[in-house]
Wavefront OBJ file of the C-alpha trace (Angstrom):
o trace
v 11.576 -38.483 -45.382
v 9.130 -36.118 -43.732
v 10.477 -32.691 -42.873
v 9.763 -30.185 -40.129
v 10.371 -26.469 -39.744
v 12.267 -25.340 -36.674
v 9.778 -22.705 -35.598
v 9.548 -19.646 -37.802
v 13.291 -19.466 -38.509
v 12.918 -20.793 -42.043
v 15.169 -23.710 -41.162
v 13.614 -26.910 -42.522
v 15.132 -30.270 -41.613
v 14.292 -33.961 -41.661
v 11.741 -34.875 -38.978
v 14.427 -36.948 -37.288
v 17.984 -35.692 -36.982
v 21.167 -37.509 -36.022
v 23.234 -36.832 -32.918
v 26.793 -37.671 -33.897
v 28.526 -37.249 -30.513
v 28.512 -40.912 -29.523
v 30.543 -41.918 -32.565
v 33.525 -40.075 -31.089
v 32.926 -39.268 -27.462
v 30.983 -39.694 -24.264
v 29.266 -43.055 -24.637
v 32.148 -45.495 -24.610
v 35.084 -46.081 -26.942
v 35.084 -43.966 -30.097
v 33.986 -45.777 -33.239
v 36.451 -46.548 -35.991
v 36.569 -43.491 -38.265
v 35.584 -45.410 -41.395
v 32.676 -46.981 -39.541
v 31.566 -43.566 -38.328
v 31.726 -42.149 -41.834
v 29.700 -45.089 -43.155
v 26.923 -44.643 -40.564
v 26.651 -40.869 -41.109
v 26.559 -41.316 -44.881
v 23.937 -44.055 -44.551
v 21.812 -41.571 -42.608
v 22.197 -38.958 -45.348
v 21.355 -41.522 -48.027
v 18.165 -42.409 -46.135
v 17.001 -38.803 -46.068
v 18.271 -37.446 -42.758
v 19.355 -33.866 -43.372
v 20.051 -32.648 -39.809
v 23.342 -33.587 -38.140
v 24.469 -32.466 -34.691
v 28.029 -32.128 -33.409
v 30.097 -29.789 -31.204
v 33.591 -28.485 -30.620
v 33.675 -30.242 -27.234
v 32.880 -33.717 -28.604
v 36.220 -35.480 -28.619
v 37.092 -32.644 -28.328
v 37.353 -31.630 -31.979
v 37.361 -35.173 -33.436
v 33.602 -35.402 -33.871
v 33.480 -32.228 -35.965
v 36.300 -33.633 -38.106
v 34.386 -36.886 -38.554
v 31.155 -35.093 -39.476
v 32.962 -32.787 -41.872
v 34.625 -35.671 -43.676
v 31.487 -37.812 -43.768
v 29.176 -35.089 -45.043
v 31.515 -33.449 -47.554
v 29.777 -35.204 -50.491
v 26.356 -34.115 -49.181
v 27.205 -30.613 -47.940
v 24.654 -28.732 -50.047
v 21.885 -31.157 -49.026
v 22.290 -31.137 -45.238
v 22.044 -28.907 -42.177
v 24.986 -29.129 -39.793
v 24.610 -27.913 -36.224
v 27.622 -27.387 -33.986
v 28.278 -25.626 -30.681
v 30.582 -23.255 -28.831
v 30.702 -22.169 -25.221
v 32.843 -24.535 -23.173
v 36.286 -23.524 -21.947
v 38.761 -26.260 -22.892
v 42.270 -26.666 -21.489
v 45.336 -27.753 -23.471
v 44.338 -31.424 -23.104
v 40.816 -30.717 -24.325
v 39.170 -31.170 -20.937
v 36.185 -28.957 -20.121
v 37.115 -26.475 -17.398
v 34.018 -24.256 -17.450
v 32.200 -21.975 -19.848
v 33.528 -19.321 -22.220
v 31.163 -17.285 -24.371
v 33.280 -14.169 -24.641
v 32.770 -12.675 -28.119
v 36.381 -13.340 -29.102
v 36.044 -17.001 -28.137
v 32.780 -17.387 -30.064
v 34.564 -16.074 -33.155
v 37.615 -18.276 -32.613
v 35.471 -21.394 -32.210
v 33.432 -20.505 -35.296
v 36.572 -20.219 -37.450
v 37.981 -23.504 -36.131
v 34.663 -25.310 -36.585
v 34.372 -24.073 -40.171
v 37.728 -25.678 -40.952
v 37.002 -28.964 -39.194
v 33.581 -29.215 -40.848
v 35.045 -28.386 -44.287
v 32.498 -25.678 -44.964
v 32.184 -21.920 -45.427
v 29.157 -21.521 -43.154
v 27.637 -23.042 -40.023
v 23.942 -23.764 -40.549
v 23.099 -23.714 -36.833
v 25.514 -22.531 -34.141
v 24.434 -23.228 -30.573
v 25.731 -21.833 -27.315
v 26.491 -25.184 -25.648
v 25.909 -23.908 -22.124
v 24.886 -20.480 -20.862
v 27.911 -18.527 -19.580
v 27.063 -16.760 -16.310
v 29.962 -14.357 -16.857
v 28.847 -13.023 -20.239
v 25.466 -11.311 -20.712
v 23.332 -13.282 -23.146
v 22.723 -10.036 -25.042
v 26.461 -9.891 -25.853
v 26.391 -13.510 -27.001
v 23.371 -12.934 -29.229
v 24.912 -9.744 -30.589
v 28.106 -11.558 -31.576
v 26.092 -14.294 -33.266
v 24.042 -11.663 -35.070
v 27.294 -10.205 -36.429
v 28.442 -13.660 -37.589
v 25.085 -14.137 -39.314
v 25.461 -10.781 -41.097
v 28.956 -11.830 -42.187
v 27.573 -15.071 -43.671
v 29.630 -17.374 -41.456
v 26.574 -18.525 -39.503
v 23.048 -18.991 -40.874
v 21.092 -19.485 -37.623
v 21.882 -19.676 -33.933
v 20.493 -21.578 -30.983
v 20.842 -22.164 -27.251
v 21.430 -25.417 -25.380
v 20.351 -26.213 -21.811
v 19.031 -22.667 -21.497
v 16.164 -21.492 -19.316
v 13.144 -19.444 -20.355
v 14.468 -16.049 -19.234
v 17.746 -16.474 -21.139
v 15.921 -17.609 -24.264
v 13.574 -14.625 -24.179
v 16.434 -12.140 -23.661
v 18.514 -13.622 -26.480
v 15.526 -13.700 -28.824
v 14.942 -9.960 -28.222
v 18.401 -9.243 -29.703
v 18.169 -11.624 -32.676
v 15.669 -14.449 -33.263
v 16.706 -17.781 -31.779
v 16.171 -20.562 -34.333
v 16.277 -23.538 -31.981
v 16.678 -24.565 -28.368
v 18.385 -27.878 -27.634
v 17.614 -29.183 -24.144
v 17.479 -32.711 -22.804
v 13.944 -34.019 -23.275
v 12.437 -37.483 -23.448
v 9.672 -39.607 -22.007
v 11.601 -39.804 -18.695
v 13.103 -36.274 -18.729
v 10.235 -33.829 -19.084
v 11.478 -30.662 -17.383
v 11.226 -28.500 -20.558
v 7.439 -28.887 -20.526
v 7.086 -26.474 -17.604
v 8.454 -23.284 -19.184
v 10.793 -23.798 -22.120
v 8.503 -25.623 -24.541
v 5.601 -23.173 -24.080
v 8.012 -20.249 -24.595
v 9.439 -21.788 -27.775
v 5.914 -22.198 -29.108
v 5.092 -18.598 -28.182
v 8.190 -17.162 -29.872
v 8.277 -19.461 -32.907
v 11.476 -21.246 -31.860
v 12.205 -24.846 -32.853
v 12.963 -27.389 -30.139
v 15.612 -30.093 -30.543
v 15.533 -32.768 -27.800
v 18.944 -34.196 -27.053
v 19.081 -37.568 -25.313
v 15.658 -38.447 -26.785
v 16.245 -42.128 -25.977
v 17.319 -41.441 -22.399
v 21.016 -41.756 -23.308
v 20.277 -45.346 -24.254
v 18.049 -46.374 -21.358
v 14.801 -46.158 -23.318
v 16.083 -48.602 -25.936
v 15.549 -51.435 -23.448
v 19.109 -52.687 -23.871
v 20.362 -51.448 -20.467
v 19.734 -53.362 -17.257
v 21.339 -53.803 -13.833
v 24.147 -55.870 -15.364
v 25.181 -52.998 -17.656
v 28.501 -51.317 -16.901
v 29.852 -47.943 -18.011
v 33.560 -47.206 -18.311
v 34.386 -44.173 -16.164
v 37.120 -43.106 -18.586
v 35.025 -43.002 -21.750
v 31.341 -43.106 -20.792
v 29.687 -40.089 -19.165
v 26.875 -42.288 -17.839
v 29.266 -43.823 -15.305
v 28.753 -40.642 -13.277
v 25.061 -40.027 -13.988
v 22.990 -40.916 -10.898
v 20.155 -42.203 -13.079
v 22.488 -44.950 -14.308
v 23.450 -46.419 -10.949
v 22.446 -50.076 -10.588
v 19.904 -49.139 -7.939
v 18.259 -46.476 -10.089
v 18.345 -48.577 -13.245
v 16.323 -51.189 -11.364
v 13.935 -48.564 -9.999
v 13.381 -47.012 -13.436
v 12.702 -50.226 -15.369
v 8.911 -49.643 -15.268
v 9.460 -46.889 -17.857
v 10.984 -49.427 -20.236
v 8.281 -51.986 -19.407
v 5.646 -49.416 -20.369
v 7.417 -48.732 -23.689
v 7.690 -52.453 -24.406
v 3.987 -53.000 -23.753
v 2.988 -50.124 -26.033
v 5.442 -51.327 -28.685
v 3.878 -54.773 -28.648
v 0.441 -53.260 -29.225
v 1.761 -51.152 -32.121
v 3.983 -53.813 -33.730
v 6.905 -51.483 -33.074
v 9.974 -51.235 -30.829
v 10.471 -49.293 -27.592
v 12.785 -46.930 -29.495
v 10.096 -46.155 -32.038
v 7.514 -45.480 -29.319
v 9.872 -43.146 -27.445
v 10.695 -41.149 -30.582
v 7.117 -41.099 -31.890
v 6.015 -39.768 -28.491
v 8.458 -36.868 -28.819
v 7.384 -36.132 -32.388
v 3.778 -35.997 -31.189
v 4.567 -33.281 -28.626
v 4.694 -30.516 -31.225
v 5.272 -29.813 -34.944
v 8.554 -27.932 -34.374
v 10.167 -30.688 -32.289
v 13.018 -32.567 -34.008
v 14.743 -35.282 -31.916
v 18.402 -36.107 -32.595
v 19.018 -39.671 -31.398
v 22.531 -41.018 -31.519
v 22.934 -43.956 -33.886
v 26.197 -45.863 -34.156
v 24.969 -48.752 -36.295
v 22.993 -48.789 -39.541
v 20.449 -51.184 -38.037
v 19.759 -48.660 -35.254
v 19.332 -45.991 -37.899
v 16.748 -48.063 -39.760
v 14.901 -48.850 -36.520
v 14.770 -45.189 -35.478
v 13.585 -43.948 -38.848
v 10.393 -45.998 -38.592
v 9.294 -43.714 -35.752
v 8.658 -40.910 -38.254
v 5.705 -42.791 -39.749
v 4.478 -44.387 -36.509
v 1.221 -42.740 -35.488
v 0.376 -42.541 -31.809
v -3.302 -41.746 -31.285
v -4.627 -39.329 -28.694
v -5.677 -42.391 -26.696
v -2.136 -43.815 -26.933
v -0.644 -40.554 -25.669
v -3.149 -40.393 -22.810
v -2.325 -43.967 -21.824
v 1.406 -43.211 -21.825
v 0.816 -40.167 -19.617
v -1.424 -42.196 -17.323
v 1.196 -44.861 -16.821
v 4.038 -42.362 -16.436
v 2.110 -40.522 -13.728
v 2.451 -43.631 -11.593
v 6.228 -43.923 -12.077
v 8.639 -41.820 -10.036
v 11.868 -41.630 -12.050
v 14.845 -42.059 -9.734
v 18.192 -40.245 -10.004
v 19.369 -36.938 -11.449
v 19.633 -36.866 -15.249
v 23.270 -35.651 -15.255
v 26.169 -35.461 -12.838
v 26.468 -32.477 -10.501
v 29.078 -30.726 -12.647
v 26.999 -30.787 -15.827
v 23.808 -29.942 -13.977
v 25.501 -26.883 -12.502
v 25.998 -25.577 -16.061
v 22.355 -26.132 -17.068
v 19.657 -23.576 -16.406
l 1 2 3 4 5 6 7 8 9 10 11 12 13 14 15 16 17 18 19 20 21 22 23 24 25 26 27 28 29 30 31 32 33 34 35 36 37 38 39 40 41 42 43 44 45 46 47 48 49 50 51 52 53 54 55 56 57 58 59 60 61 62 63 64 65 66 67 68 69 70 71 72 73 74 75 76 77 78 79 80 81 82 83 84 85 86 87 88 89 90 91 92 93 94 95 96 97 98 99 100 101 102 103 104 105 106 107 108 109 110 111 112 113 114 115 116 117 118 119 120 121 122 123 124 125 126 127 128 129 130 131 132 133 134 135 136 137 138 139 140 141 142 143 144 145 146 147 148 149 150 151 152 153 154 155 156 157 158 159 160 161 162 163 164 165 166 167 168 169 170 171 172 173 174 175 176 177 178 179 180 181 182 183 184 185 186 187 188 189 190 191 192 193 194 195 196 197 198 199 200 201 202 203 204 205 206 207 208 209 210 211 212 213 214 215 216 217 218 219 220 221 222 223 224 225 226 227 228 229 230 231 232 233 234 235 236 237 238 239 240 241 242 243 244 245 246 247 248 249 250 251 252 253 254 255 256 257 258 259 260 261 262 263 264 265 266 267 268 269 270 271 272 273 274 275 276 277 278 279 280 281 282 283 284 285 286 287 288 289 290 291 292 293 294 295 296 297 298 299 300 301 302 303 304 305 306 307 308 309 310 311 312 313 314 315 316 317 318 319 320 321 322 323 324 325 326 327 328 329
């Protein structure tokens, strides 16, 4: 497995990470626990060393799954988790909460669920407009000094927030949504990460499943278990309008003897040496398919052709629902 360094933080991980959320939450019915453990362990056995979870996934159950699955590999892997959502008694997200006392409480609970004595990478899940980012970074700096956290990051943060946090204590990684059809970070966030030596971790690198080519206008999403049921980009009308993106990936895949998934991930890997995508993988065969992207070389001409074709496609629909977008910078 090839590795990459997340900026200048000293954090080195496999070139492809694993987003574990979908095994427990957000993309349909949760997987059977034993199946989830088997898939995560298969990833570790194949050389993936970077696993992503969060308090809010489940909530809580995904951290428990990751902790159980990775216990035999703990000294060989990097586990990233997140704080920053306010959760009610039922576990529903009611807003943001990055007060220092909540950061500490979440850290202690996550340590227990993950069966570990330190969090390798602790992200603020969403920026809290009610707590200055300097206070957040200061609290994380204290947790780092105490040895409970090794590195910290920001998720769905804008350039100004990232710069302000980094001035207090170096940010190791920024995790924003980024893929071939969601390119907003290219305007400000990616250049800033390069300038400051911060790693970039694209979440949703396969367009929350759309870029795999397995979703079409007949696809349905359960409103009770699948977040995509409320994402405008996944309406039947917009799925139809956005199919040219998948057609482009299929055509390039045919030329490269690859799959659309591999093209989409290889494209991300080609955008910079500190970029580490974290696709969700709920089957071992998906894992094996995704891993081939690490050795798939896209030439400068390939990348230019992808950009040329994308310039003629107007992606339809917001990437998230209004509530989630309101919490993204």
